[in-house]
N, C-alpha and C positions, 0 to 999 in steps of 0.2 A: 347410294340412293338416300334421299332425305325423307323423313316423315312429313306428314302434312304440315305445311308452314302456317304459322299464325298470320293473320291478315296484315298486321302492322309490325312484324318482327324487325327489330333494329339491327344495324351492323354490329352492335355490341355483343350479340349472341355468338356468332362464330369467333369473334375476337376473344371473348371470355373462354369459350369451350376449347378452342384449339391453342390458346395461349396459356392454358392452365399447366400443361406438362412442363414447359420451360420455366414457369413460375415455381413449380415444385422443385426443379433443379436448383433454382436460386435459393429456396429455403434450405435445402440440404447443404449448400455451400456456406450458408450463414449461421446455421443452427446445428446443435447436436442431433444426430439422425433420428433418435426416438422422438424428440420434440418436434422435429421437422415433419415427421410422419403424422403426428397428432394434429399439428397446425394445418397440414395439407388436407386431411380428411375433413376436419371441422370447418375450415374456411370454404372448402368446395361446397359442402352441404349448406352452408349459411348464405353463400353469395352467388353461386353459379345459377344460370337460368334453368327453369323446369322445361327442358327440351332435350330431345335425343336425335342423333343422326343414325339412320339405319343403313348398314352395308350388307350386301348379300353374303350369307354364310357366317357373318360375324355378329357378336353381341351388339346391342344398341349402345352407341357412344353417348352416355348421359353423364350427369355430374358424379355419380358413384364410380363409373368406369374411368372417368377423367382423373379422379383422385387416386383410384387404385393403380391405374397404369403409371401415373406419375410417380407414385411412391415406390412401386416395384422397380421401375427403370432407374430411378435415382439411387435406390439401394444397391442395385447391380453395379452402378458406376462409382458411387461414393462410399458405400459401406457393404461390400460383398460378404464380409465375415458373418453377417446376420444369417445368410442362407446356409453357410456351412455349419452353424450352430443349431440348426433346426432339428428337432427330434419328433418322430411320429408319436401320436397319442391315440388311445382308443376313442377319445371324444371326436377325433378327426373323422372316424368312420361314420359317425352320426351325421355330421354335416354333409358328407359325401352322399349318404343315403337320402338326406333331405333334398339335396340338389338334383338327385336322380329320380326323385319321386314323380315329377311331371313326365319324365320319359317312360317310367313304368306304367303310368296311367295311360299314356298314348299307345304303348305297345299292347297292353291288355284290352284296350278298347278298339283294336284294329286300325288305329290311325297311322301306324307305320313308324319305322325307325327315324326317318327324317323329321317327322313332326315331333317325335320324342326328343331328338337332338335340339331342335329349335326351341322347344319348351324349356329344356334344361339349361341352355347356354346362358340365358339372362339370370337364372337362379345363381349360377356359379359366380358371375361378376357382381351381382347385387349382394350376395350373402357370403360365399366362400372366400372371395378375395379379401374383403375387410376382415373376416375372421383370421385368415392367414397372416395378414399384416399384424393383427393383434398377437398372433402366436410368435411372430418374428421379434417384435420389439419390446414386449413387456415380460421380463423374466424374473422380476423380484418385486417385493412390496414397494421399494423405492421407485422402480420404474412405473408401477401402477399409480403412484402418487402424481406423476405428471399427467396421467389421464384424468384424475379427479380435478386437478387444477385447470386443465384444459376445458373441462365441462363448465367449471365456474366462470372462467374468462369468456367462454362462448356466450353464456347468459348475460354477462356484463356488456359485451359488445352489442348484443341484440336488444338490450333493454331500451336505449334511447330510440332505436328504430321502431320498437313496439309502441312507444309513446307517440311517435309521429303518426303511425297508422291508426292507433286508437282514437286520436283526435281528428285526423284528416281523412280517414278511410284507407284501406289497403291499396296503395298506389305505387309502391317502390318498384315492384316487378314490372309494372306497366311503364313507369318513367324510364327505367334503365334498359328494359328489353322489349317493350312494345305491346304487351298484353297481360291480362290478369290470368293467373294459372288455374283458377277454379271458378265455380259459380259465385258471383259477387254477392248475391242475396244471402248466402250462408255466412257472410262476414258481418252482417248487420245485427247488432245486439242492443236493442233499446235505442238510447240516444247516442251511443258510441259504436265502436266497431271492434271486431275480433281481428287482430293483426295476422297477416300472412307472410309479410316480408318477402323473402325469396324461396319460401317453401311451398309445398303444394296445397296446404290447407291450414287454417287456423288451429285445428286440433294438433297438428304436427308441431307448430310453434309452441303450443301449450306444453307438450311433452318435453320439448327441447328446454324450455325454461324450467320445467319441473326438475330435470336432471341437474341444472345449474343450482337451483335452490337446495336440493338435497346435498350436492357436493359442498356448497357454501355453508350449509348448516353443520355438517360434520367437521369442516375446517374450523368453524367458530367454536363448536362445543369442545373441541380438543386443543384449543389454544393456538391454532396455526393460521387463522384468517388474517390476523394483524400482520404477520410476516409476509403472507401471500400478497397483500395489497399495500405493502409498505411504501411503494412509490406513488400511490394515489393519495393526495393531501386531504383525505376525508376519513373520519373514524371508521374502522372496520365494521362495527356493529350497524352504523348508519348505512353503509354500502349494502350489507345483507338485507336490512330492513327495506330499503328502496327497491332492491331486486325482488323481494317478496311482494311488495305492493304492485310493481309492474306485472309480475306473474299473475296475481289475482285479477288485475285489470284486463288481462287477456281473455277473461270470461270463458275459460275452458273448465267447466265444472268437474268433469271426470278427472282431469289432470290434477286439479286442486285437491280433490278428495283423496286421490292416490298419494299425493305428496304428504298430506297431513297424516295419512295412515302410515306411510313410510317413515316419517320422522318419529312417530310413536313407536314403531317397531325398533328403530335404531336406539331410541332412548331406553326402552325396556330391556333390549338385548344387552346393551352396555352396562346398565345398572345390575342386571342379574348375572352378567358374564356367561351368557349361554346363547347358542344359535337357535334355540327352540322357537322364538318368535318368527324367525325367517322361515322355518319349516312350516309353521302354521299358516303364514301368509302364502307360501308357495302351494300349499294344499288347496287353496281357494279356487284358482283357475282349473286345476286338475279335477277337482270334485265337480265343478260346474260343467266342464266338458264331458266328463264321464256320465253324469246324470242326464244331461241334455241329449248327448249323442245316442244313448241307449233308449231314450224315451221314458226313463224312470221318473223324471221331474218335468212338469209342464210349465213351471215358472209363474204360476198364478199368484202365489203368495208374494213373490217379488213385485209383481204388477200392482197388487193391492197396496203394498208398502209405498210404492212410487206415487200412487194416487193420493195417499195420505199427505205426502210432502207437497205435491203440486198436481193440479188437473192436467196441465200441459205435459209434465214429465211422465205422468201415468199413462196418458194416451200415446206418447212417443214410445215408451217401453212396450206397451201392449202391441203396437204396430210392429216393432222389431221382433217380439216373440212370435207373433202370428206368422210373419214371413219366415222366421227360423223353422217353425213347425212344418211349413210347406217344403222348405229346402231339405229338412231332415228326412222326410218321407222319400224324397228323390235320392238323397245321398245313400240311404240304406240299401238301395237297389244295387249299388256298386261300392259296398262298404270297405273293402280291403284296399283297392288301388284308386278308387274314385272314377269319375267320368271323363277326366282329361279336360282339354280346353274347348274353345269354340262355343262356349255357352251351353255345353251339353248337360251341365249340372243344374241349370236353372229350370224353373217351372213355367210351362206355357199352357195357354188355354186352347180350346178347340179351334180357334182361329189362327193359332200359331203365334200369338202375342205373348211376350214375356210379362208374366204377372208377379214375378218375385223381386224382392229388393234385398240386397246383401249389404250389411253394415260391418259386422264383426269379421275379422280375418279368419277366425277359427272355423266359421261355417263355410267360408269360401274354400279353405283348405280341405275340409271334410268332403265337400262336394267334388272338388277337382282332383285331389290326390289321395282321398280316402284315409283310413286309419294309419296307413304307412306314413304319409306325409304329415298328418296331424300329430302323430306321436313323435316323429323326429323333430318337428318344430318345437314342441314344448321341452323335449329332452335337451335341445341345444341351449335353451335358456335356463331351465331349472337345475340341471345337473351341475354345471359350473358354479352356479350361485350357491347351492347347498354344500357342495364339496368344499368351496372356499370358506364359507362361514363355519362349517364343522371342523375345519382344519385348525381353527383358532385354539391354541393351548392356553393354559392358565396365565402364562406370562404375557401372551398377546393382548389379553383383555386389559392389561395395565399400561400398554404402550400407546400413547396418542397417535404416533405415526402409523400404527396398525389399525386403530379404530377409525381413522379417517377413511380407510379403504372400504368400510362397510357400505358406503353409498354405492359402490360398484355392483356387488351382487344384488343389492336392493333394486336398482333400476332394471335389471334383467327380470326380476320377479314382477315388478310393476308393469313392465311392458307386456309380459304374459297375460296379466289381468286386463290391461288396456286392449289387447287383441280380442278379447271377448266381445267388445262393443265397437271397436274401430279397426280400420285398416291403414295404419300409419307407420310405415317402415322407415327406419333410419339406420345408417351404417354404424352409429355409435354403439349399438347393442352388440353387433358382431365383433367389433374391436374389443369391447369389454369381455365378451365370452372367451375370445381367443387369448386375451391377456391373462385372465384368471387361470385358464388351463395351463399355460406355460409357466406361470408363477408356481402353481402347485407341482408341476413336473420338475421344477428346479429346487424343490425342497422347502419352499415357503419360509425361508429364513432371512432375517436381517443380519447383515454383517455388523461388526462392532462399529465401523465407521458410519454406516448408514443409520444405526440406531442411536447415535449420539445426538442429543437434542440441539446442541449448538451448531453442529454441522448441518443438521436438517434445517434450522431456521435460516442459516446463511444461504443455503441452497434455495429455499423458498423465496427469499427476498430478491433473488435474481430472476424469478420465473416470469414476471409480467413482461419485461422488455424482450425476453427470448421468444415469447409467444407473439408479441406484436411487432 
């Protein structure tokens, strides 16, 4: 059974969606399995259409499932040893709880087991499978380096496409697949446009480019960017500078502010040789959620601050906080497990009209899955990030190849913060969380071969053709 078809859907949609798994097999035949897995996930997210095929009793077949199924099947065929090396971690129980939280909400609200299963199945494919792939493939700091490089290349590939849409308006999804994936008016920003490319929203593109900038910044600061882009006949610093210019031109203010804060955290942590800045940054979303969910903070001083910066931004934030307050009152009625699906967590007037607006993912989770789901979500992101950074020993703070990896726990924390205001999910976060957990599980050690700078630079110089 198909979901509602866009009016002008082109034949490229089924061709891309159902041709993706064979393409992933091709990647695994041509590339090292770990890098093939990174390329499969990133390219699927970057270029497949925003559409899903629904089949009875099965998860929706969307771009995440296409990438996940392709990688898992290819691993079974071409690299089955990765499955035999998998070891269970306590962190895995958290993501299982997270994926079961919609089912718990359904059952506790009398919606039945079938509804609970239906609610949880897409959680597993959207969250647990990318996490599991990360757990399979990233077992050491050297493995994680490929993830950092993949993020940087992902931004480089998207940069010229961003420029096209900034100048001409978001049209690529329409040209290739037949429709625009979101409200076009939200893409208009003054005399230019906010690019959407093949993602669901311009804010998602902003966070994608933020990950690339953070990865590129750490590669540059630790002397590895030149080797990473050695096959591109342009100075490395100019490449990074152009990437940052394109990123800022995407006009995603939240992503820009988070990126600048993230760079500051990495600089301070590296100079002080301590993970404390990461801890302080991670405390911000937890403190916000704790104070707001309990009603201990009304957010008025934050609204006043926003009004000082801009009348429009102040009004926008005030509208968000006002709607959050309405939703919080409703959420506290089912605080533990939430209201479940079917719009039951939303607020309606006496005419039965929905009068609530949800922006931040955290308030959506609190209303639908309660404290159980909300807590599990932040634990999935924060625990791997902090465990990884606090595992750094004195010698790690002196190794450039280790310091490059600080961009990975940072993007998990920044996504946790971004979820306070937006609902922009991407599989890169779960890949990263899974990879950090497995690396910690395997001892967090560099071998002598991997820690040798000459070997590292030689490996990096070959990375671009392997990804492309």
